[in-house]
N, C-alpha and C positions, 0 to 999 in steps of 0.2 A: 575244824575248818582247814582245807589244805592251804598251800602257800598261794596258789592260783586264785583260790576263792577269796583269800585275805587281799590280794592284789585288785581284784574287781571291787570288793567293798570299799578299799581305799579310793578307788577311783570315782565311785559314785557318791562316797559320803558327803563331800562338801556340798552337793547340790540337793541332797535328799532333806536338808533342813528346811527348804522351802517347799516341800511337797504337801498340798492341802490334804485335811483329813478325808475328804471325800474320795480321794484317790487312794489313800492308804487303806481305806475300807475295801477297795476293789482287788488289792493285791496283798495277801498275807505276807509274801516274801519283802515287798515294800515295807509294810508295816514293821516287819522284824529288824530291817535295816535301819529303819527310822528311829526305832526305840534306842539302838546302838548309838546313833549319831547324837540323839539328845542326851544320852548319858555322858557322851564325851564333851558336851557344851562346846561345840565348835564355834558358833556364833552368838556368844552371850549378849551382845549388844542388841541383837534383833528381837522385835515382839515374837515371843515363842509360840509355836503351834497355831497359826492362823486357821480358823475354821475353813476358810475357802478364800479364794481371791475375790470375793463378791463385793459389792458397794459398801456394805457396813464396815467391813474391815478396812477397806482402803480408804474409807473417810474418817477413820477414827482420829482423835487428836494425836494420838503418837505417830501417825504416819501421814497425816494430812499436810501437803505442801503449803507453805506460807509465802506471802510476798515478803521483800526485803524490808518494807516499811509498814507501819502500821495504818492499814486500810479502813479501819473502823471509825476514825475520825473524818470529818468533811474535810475537802481539800478544794481549792481553787484552780487546781491544775487539771488540763484536759488530759486523760490517760490514754486516749486514742480509741479505735472501736472496741467494743466488748470482746470480740472474739480474739482479738490479739492479746489483750491485757489479762484476761482470765484463762484463756485456752492453754493447758499444760500437756496436752497429749502429744506424744511423738514417739516414734520407734526408737529402740535402742540399738546401736550398732557399734562395731569396732573392729580392730584386728591385732593379732599378735604374731610377730615375725622374728625368728631366729634362725640365721643361716650358719652359724659358727658351730652348733652342736649336732651331733647325730649323723655327721658326714653326709652321704647323698640323701638318705631317706628322712633325715630329721628325727625328731624325738616324740615320745608320747607325752612328755611334760607340756609341750607347747598345746597339744590337744586339750589337756586337762585344764591348763590355764584359760583357754579359750571358752571351754564349757562352764567353769566357775565364773568367768566374766559374764557369759551369756545369762546365767542363773539370776545374776545381780540385776539384769536388765527387765526383771518381770514386772516392776512398777512402770515400765514404758510400754507394756503391751496391753492387750485385753483379752478377755476370755468369754466363752459362750454361756448360755443360760444354764448349762448343767454344772458350771462352776469349774470344770476341769478342762474341757477343750479350748484351745487358744486359737487367736487369730493368725498365729504362725511363728515358728522358731526354727532356725536352721544354722547350718555352718558350712562354709567352703574351705576345702583344704588341698594340699597336695595329695595326688592319689598315693594311698597307702600300699606301696608295692611288696612291703613285707607281708601284710595281711593277705594280699592277692597274689602271693607267688606262684601258686599253681597254675596260674594263667600266663606266666612269663616264660620265655625259653632263651636259649643262647642268641638265637636269630630273631628274637623278638622281645627284647627286654622291657620295652614300654609300650604295650598295646594300647589301641584306643578303648576306652570304657564309658559305656552308656548307663547312666542312673535313671531308671524308667518307672514311672507310675502306669500300671496296667489294669485292665478290667478285673473285678473280683470273679465275674463269672467265667468259669474254665473254658468253655467252648470259645467263647469271644476272645478270651485271653489268648488262647492257642493260634487262633486266625491272626490276631495282631502281631504275635511273635514271628509267626511264619513270614508275614509281610515284612517285617523289619530285617529278618535273616536275608529274604531275596533281595531287598534293596540293597543292603550291604553287598552281597556277592554280586549283584549287577554292576556295582561300582568298584569291582576289584578289591574289596575288603574282605579278607579271608575270616571267616567267622569261627572264633575260637570257643565260644559256648555261652551258656547262660549260669547265672547265679542268683538264687533267690535270697535276698537281704534278709539276715535274721532279725526278727522283730518280736515284741511282745505287745500284742493288742490289748491285753488285760489292763494296762496302765492309761489306756485312752479313755477320754470322757465319751459319753453316749453319742453326741453329735460328730465328734472326730471319728469314731468307731464306725458309724453309719456311713460316712462318706470315704472311709479309708480305702485306697487302692491297693492292688497286689504290687509289691515292690520288688523289681528285679534289677540285675545289672547283667550287661552283655559286653564281650569283649571281641575287638577285631584287630587283624594284623595289617600293617600298612602295605599298600599297593606295591607291587614289584616295580612298577614304573617309578616309583618315588625312592628307589634305593640310594639315588644320589642327592636326596634331598639336603638342604642346608641342615647345620648341626642343631638348629633350634626346632626342626620338624614343623616348620609353618607350613610346607606344602600339605603334609600330613593332617595337621590342624583344619586347614581349609577345606580339605575333602570331607573330614567328618562333619565340620559345620554345615556345608552345603548338602551332605547326605541326611542330617538331621532334618534340615528344612524339606527335604524330599519326602520324608515320611508322612507329612500331612496332607501332601499332594495324592499319595498312594492310598491314604485312608479313605479320602473322599472318592477316589475313582474306583476303589473296591466296595464302596458303601458301608465301610466300617466306621465311619465318623458317626458321632452321636451328640444329642443336646447335652449329655451328662459331662462331656469332655473328660472322659475317663482314660484317655491315653495322653500322656505328657512325658517328655524327656527333659528332667531337671538338669542334666549336663551330659555332655559326649565330647570327651576330649583325651588326650594322652597326657595332660599335664594336672588337671584340676577335677575335683568331684564335689558335689553338693548333696548333703544329708538335710533334709528338711521335712516339715509337716504341719499339720493343724494342731499344734500342741502348745503348751506353756514351757517355758524355758527350762525348768527342772526335768520335764518329762522326756525331752529329747534323748539324752543318754540312757534313759530307761527303756525307751521304745526301741531305739536302734542298738542292738547289742554290740555291734562292731565298734561303738564309740567307747566301750569300756575293756576293749581287747587291747592288752599291752602291745600287740603287733601292729596296732594302727599308730603310725608314727607320720609325722609331717614337719615341715619347716615354718609353715605358716597356718594361720586359721582365721578367716573371717566369721563373725558372728552376727547374728541379726535377730531381735524379737520384734514382732510387728503389732503395730496398731493400726487396724484397717480404717482408712478414712473415706474412700471413694469407691469401694467394691466390697461385696461379702466376701468373708473368710472362705477360702478354698485351699485344698492341699497344694495346688498348682501355684497359687499365689504367696505361699510363704516364702521367704527369703533367707539367704541370698538367692538372687536369680543366677543366670549362668556367668555373669561377668561382674555385676554390681550388687551390693547390699546398700539400700537407699532409705534414708531417713527424711521424711518430708513430702512435699507434692510437687508435681510439674504442673504449674498453673498456666503455662503457654501450650499445653499438650494438643489442643484442637489445631492451632496454627502449625505446630511442629509435624503433626501427622500429615496435613494437608500439603505442606511443603515437601515432605519426602515423597509423597505420591506424585506430586505435579512434576517434580525434577525427573523422575525416572522416565516418564514418557518422552522427555527430551534427549534421552541418550540412546546409543545403538550399540550392539554387541558385535564385534568383528568375528568372533569366534564361535565355536558350536557350544551352545550352552547345555547340551546333553552330556558333555564330558566334564565330569566332577571330579576328575583325577589329575589330568595334565596339569603340571606346574603353572605354566604360563596362562592357560585357559582359566584356572581358578582365580588367578590374580585379575584377571580381565573381568571375570563375572562380579567379583565382590568390589572390585575397583569401579566399574561402572554402575554398581547399585541397580542394575537394570533388570529387576525380577518381578516387580509389582504388576507389570503388565504381562507377564509369561506365567500365569497361574497353573499351566500344565507342567511346568519344569520344577518350581520351588514355592513353597508357601509364601505369603506377604511378609515383608519385613515388619510392617506395623499394621495394627488393626485396633480400632476404637473399641473392640469387644475385650480387649485386654486392659489390664491396670496401667496407670501412668508408669509406674516402676517397669513393668514388663515391656512396654513400648521403648522407653529409654535404654533398658538392657539390650533390647534387640538391635536398635541403631548403633549403640555404643560397640557391640560384639561385631556387628558389620564392618565397622570402621577399624577395629583391631585386626580383622581378618584381611583388611586391604592394605596391610603392610604398615599401618600407622602403629607406633608403640602406643601402649594403653594411656599413658599420661598425655600423649599428643592429641589422641581422639578426645579425651575429656577436655582438654583445653580448648579445642575447637567447638565442642558441643556445649560447654558450659563456660563461657568467659568470664573473665573478671571485668570489673570497671576499669578499662585501662586509660581512658582519656584523661590527661593531666593527673595521673596518679603519680604523687611524689615517691612512691616505693619503686617506680620503674624509670626514674629519671636517668639512672646510670646504666640502663639496659633497654635502649631503643630497639634491639632485636625482638624483645618480647612484645612491645607495642606493635611492631611491624607485623609479627605473627597475627596477632589479634585483628588488626587491620585487613589483612588479606583473608583470613578465614571468615571474616564477618560478611564478606561477600559471597561466600560459598554455602553458608550454613547459618540459620537462624539460631539464636541462642534458645537452649532448653533451661528456662527460669524456674526456680524454686519459689520458696525457700526449700533447701535441700542440702543435706550432707551425703556425701557419695563415697563410699568405700569400694575398691575396685582390684581386681587382679586378672591378668591374662595367663598366669602360670609363670611368667617370667619376671614380672615386678608386681609389688603390691603398694597401694596408696590411699590417699583419702583426699578429698577436696570439698570445700564449702563453695556454693555458687555465690554470686556478688551480693545476694542479700544479706548473707551471713547471719541468718536467723536460727542456727541449729549449734549446740555446743560440741566442741571437737577438741580435746586435749591429747597430748602425747608425751611420752617419756622414753628415755633410752636407758637402758641398764648396762652395768659394767661388762656383763657378758655379752653384748651386743644385741640383745633382745630389743625390739621396738614395740611398744605399746601405744596404740591410739584407740580412743573410747569417748563414748558420749560424756562420761564422767569418770573422775578417778576413784581409786580405793575399791576397784571389783576384782583385783588379782591377789588372792591369799598369799601371805608370806612375803610380799614384796616391800622391801624395806627402803626408807628414804636414803639411806647410806649407800644402797645399791644403785641409785640413779645418778647418771652422769649429766643428764641434760633433760630439760622438760620445756614445754611450750604449748601453744595453742594455735589453732588455724583461724585466722581473720577472714573477713569477706572476700571470697575469690581466691583464697590461698590453697595451696596442695603441698603434700609432702610425698615422697617416694622412696621405696626400698627396693634395690636390685637384689632379686632372689638368688642369683648366681654369685656375685662378689660380696653381697651383703652391705654395700655402701648405702648409706642414709643421705637422701638430698632434700633440702629444704626447698621453700617456694622458689626463691631466685635461681639457685642451682639447677633444679630439674627444668624449670621453665627456659632459662637461658640456653641449656643444652638441647632441649627440643627445638627452639627457636632458630638455633643457629644450624640445623641440619637441613639438608635439601629436601624438598617435598618429594616423597616416594611415588606418588600417584599421577602427578601432572603428565608426564609422558605417555601414559597409557590413556589418559583421557583427551589430552590435547596434544597429539604428536608433532604438530608443527610449532608448538611453544617450547623455547629451550628450558632446560632445567632451572628452576628459580632457587636462587641462594639468598636466604633472607638474612644472612650475615652481614651483607654488603649495604 
């Protein structure tokens, strides 16, 4: 085996210990690697070689979860509704971020750690009847510019990258690709080309393979009009966001939309990219060959293993979504969606909504959020045909595009219980923030744990119910680990940890991806609440800028 082959084996070895026998039978290469992994006894404490992730194995005495008390004896205590005391199903989610290593492009180690942690989340997901297909697994990372270097140039060092699920039918696929290219060019996005994402369908289960899309990436250059864009490329990001929502309108206009929903843009950004699918955790790096390529480097990774609770598993609904990885449910969804739709009709846009490039015009479009009643321009922000996570992600992304920082948008959408909160006694500006935004936006209530990134920062927050586990640790090298449970990163020693903690109800942590600064709950919320509201002058020109610090 050559050196590169050994490197690839080393990258996938930690996750292959979890590959079911039914999967190994489908791929001789996987079976060979798995044999080598077992010989090295990488995980001797785990039950070896489960025949599948089926119910008999998952309910065996060695793996069955137990309550902290002896529930075999009668008790005079009321334990609450059965669904709450006995339900143990929840997605697995977390993030790893290290801005100190690897300079601009990060390191492959961060990706490897994220994939290993994702593999340990398998018990939090669910699988299909074939024992191999999963409800969904995926990662969000910084765009791996080293891997995609052929699409970069001196005058376009960071193009926009679209990660798309396209039809398997070649004729239909070419029509959709032509549509995407034309929409981009009509909005001054110079099209740089397509890249078919390297995959290995042989590792998929029957259900996932039958529904598998054709997976492609496309690349676009920023419009010339945005040559004086701000350093963080917010104008370019807004154009990419609005053009992505334009695709759905054009699909319908051209008669290319279908009941199969076989066209989906998983991400379209110059900062972040999403790799996901209807697979189990260990299968993700086997299916996407990019993920074992040493040129895939990143400063951060968000990982997610899905347990589908209110929708059938589909490739599109695997997570992370475009901005959020979500563990839980949004139980106020119907009211949230109706309020978003109701508010949009009350606003009006003073600028040409057909211009998706102009810096000020795009700020107005996303700031006004007035697109639901203009279906000929952009697809709807919310739709009850989507999952709760997808709708949450859609509104959250809209707010981040309207010049809200990601933690600010999440504070407004998913507020803490701030009234008479003893933790906020010394920070009245935070309470004022929640009071003000409570009159603008209804709470999206869980129970939910939310991990998020807009490419500029990464963080996590619990909703005010606080019914999801969320622990974090900070290493000596500056790496921040946030996860549903600890012990999922191999080789991480207790002596290497300098700080650890957990999120309580309504609490948040945040990492600045430029400076690497870690901000705890009070620090990030006080910082956000002390800033002036960025959107009020656009929505209410006659109202002076509000300063919440006074």
